[in-house]
N, C-alpha and C positions, 0 to 999 in steps of 0.2 A: 573223168577221162575224155568227158566234154568238151572240155578247155582242149585238150592236148589234140583232138578233133579237129579243131578249129583254128587252130595254128597254121593247119595245112593248109595249102592252094583244095577248095570245099567246094561242094556245090549242093546244094540242102535239096531231096524230091521229094513233096508231100503224095503221100499215095493214101488213099480214102474215097469213101461214096459218100456225100455229102447229104443225102435223102437218109442217110440211115445215123441219123444221131451221133454218136461219140467215133463213130467210123470216120467219118469228115475235119478226124484232130491233124490230120500230116495235111488237107489243103486249108486247114485253118493257120494255120503255123505260116504255112508258108506266104500266105497272102497277108500276115500280120510282119513279113521278112522281108519282102519284095518291097525294091524302089527305099530302103532304109539300111540296104549295107550295098559294097559292093560287090557281095560274093553273090552269084549264080544260083536263085531260087527255082525249081519248077514245082505246078500242083499236075503230077503224072496220074491224080483221079485215080481210076481201076486198070487202068491200060501202061504198066510205067515201062512194059517194051516199048511202047512207041515212040519211046523218047530215049533212048538210049544212044541215036547218034547224036543227037542236040550235047547228051552227057557227055563223049568220048569227044565232041567236038570242045572243049571246055578243060580237055586234057587236065583232068582235076589229082590232084594225090590220093584224095578220098572222098568218097562219097557217104553222105550222112542222108538214109531214106528214114521217113519218120510217118510211123503208119499206129493206128488203135493196135493189140495186141494181147489177147487171153492170155496173163503170165500168171492170174491165178492173185493178184494183189488187190491192193481196193483201188477202187474208180479213183483215176488222176494219177497215181502213181505211175512213175517211167525210169525206165533205165534203158544204156545203153546194149544192144547183143549184137554177138559175134555170128557171122552166115554160121559156124556150126550148133549155134543155142537155136535157130531159127526153127526148127524142124519140132523145138521143145514147145512150143510157145500153140495157141489153139488156133483157135477158127481164118478163117482169111476171105475176103469179100471180091476178092480180085479175078479177073480171068486168070492173072498168074500168080500161086503165091510170091511172099516176097523171097521163099530162101531157093527158091528154082530161079528167081528176076535176080537175085542176087551171084548166086553162081553162074548164068546166063552172064551178068552185067564184067563178071571179075574173067571173064574166056575174051572179052572183046577190049576190056581197055585194064590198062595197068595201074592199078589204084587201091587202096584199102576201100571195104564197104563195112558199112556198119546199118544197123536198123536202132533207131530210137524209141521202143515201143510205149505206147500209151497205153494203161489199162482201163478198158472201156467199161462203161455201166450201162448203156443201151447201146443198142446195133441194129433196131427194129425200123424196119419199112416206114418212113415218115415221122420216127422220134427225132426232136428237139437236144442238141446237144447239152450233156448234162454241165451242169455248175461246177461239179470237180474237174470235170475232166476240161471245161473252158479256162477255168481258173490256172490250171495247168501250164495249159497251151500258154496263156501271156506269159506266166511265171519263167518256162520255158523261151519263150521269144526275148523277150526283156531282159535274160541272159546270153543267149546269143547274140542279142545287136552287142549289149557289152563287150562281148569276146573279142566281135570281131572289127567291132570301130577302135578298140584301141591296136588291133592289133596292125588292121590298115594307117591307124595315124599312125604308130610306130616304121611302118614300114615307108611311107611316104616322106616320116622326116629320115629316113637313111636313104633313099632311091631321091630325093630331089624333086619330091611334089608326082614321080608316078608309081603307079600301082603295077 
């Protein structure tokens, strides 16, 4: 499913608090992707509502939010969640829950919206990111870069070098 999302004109938005260990998964992933692909990447931290205008301005076909989410899985495991599944996930550390944010964003833009949820191990204030979550983020970043760079190269080849 991730590859299908990335084939669209997508924007990647990292959510999370970097001072709370694994909750910094979204910002870390965005940091690994920024300037490594043509795809816009935003670190929205704990207040994604402040970035709605910037997200809408990109006129995306899809928005991929990335956040730590308690899904009852092993730490570092991840999956793509649809808006209707968000209410089934556990905690949130944000001013606005991802589910409410997704609903609000959908009312402002005509795009498919997804959450790449990563199961955290430790989200305590002052904790460092766990090794399992960091490894998962590195693996996901590499996978995303491969798909996006192949997509962009194909598009450029078919459109005289323009994206």
